N, C-alpha and C positions, 0 to 999 in steps of 0.2 A: 434764679439765684437766691441764696439765703445768707443772711448775715447774723451772727450771734455776738452778743455783748454779755459778758459774765460779770456780775456785780455781787461781791460777797458783803455780808453785813456782820456785825459783831455778835449777833445772836445765833450764828450757825446756819442762817438761811442764805442761800445763794439764788439770786434772780438771774435767769437767762432770758435776755430780751431777744426776741426773734423778729427779724425784718425780712419781708419779701414773700416768696412763694415756697410752701412746704410741699415739694413734689419729689418724685422717685429718686432723682439723682442727688438730692440734698438731705434725704431722710436719715441716712447713715450718720451724717455730720451732726445733726441735732441729737439723735439718739445716743451716739457714742459719748458726746459731751455730757449729756444729762446722766447717763448711767455711770460715767466716771465720777461725777460729783456725788451721786448717791452712794457709790461704793466707798467714798471717803467719809461717809457719815453726815453729809450735808442734807439739810432740808432744801428741796429744789422747787422754785416757783418759776413757771413759764409765763413770761409777759408777752402776750400775743397781740398787743395793740397795733403793731405795725405789720401784721401778717395780711397780705392781700389775697392769698388763695391757699387752700389746702386740698391736695389731691386725696384720692381714696386711700392710698398707702400712708399718706401723712396723717389721716384720721386714725387709722389703725395704730400708728406709732404713738400718737398723742394718748390714745386710750391705754396702750401698754405702759407708757410712762406714768399715767395717772394711777394705774393699778399697782405700780411700784412705789407710789407715795408722792409723786410730783403734783403740785397744785397749779391751777391755771388762773391767771388774772388778766384783766383788761382785754378780755376776749370779745372780738366783734360779734354782733348778734348772729351773723350768718354762720360763723364757726360754732357758736353755742348750739344753734339749731342742728347742725350736722352731727356734733358730738352726742346730742341727746337722742338721736334717732337710731 
């Protein structure tokens, strides 16, 4: 299961806090939310501090979002390692 908390700031940046496991059945939820925010012209930051697991499809989704302009913050080291490989 994954939980998203969306927090907008006054400078046009929206932080999406992700909690839980980013696996196949939840990838669409995360990607749809982030792409909707990007389409509205928001700068999107993914806060991954509470992510406990990322599946292979989740890694591809995060990379796609990053290529569209999303930034990642508070990323656990095991996720950073996966994203860099």
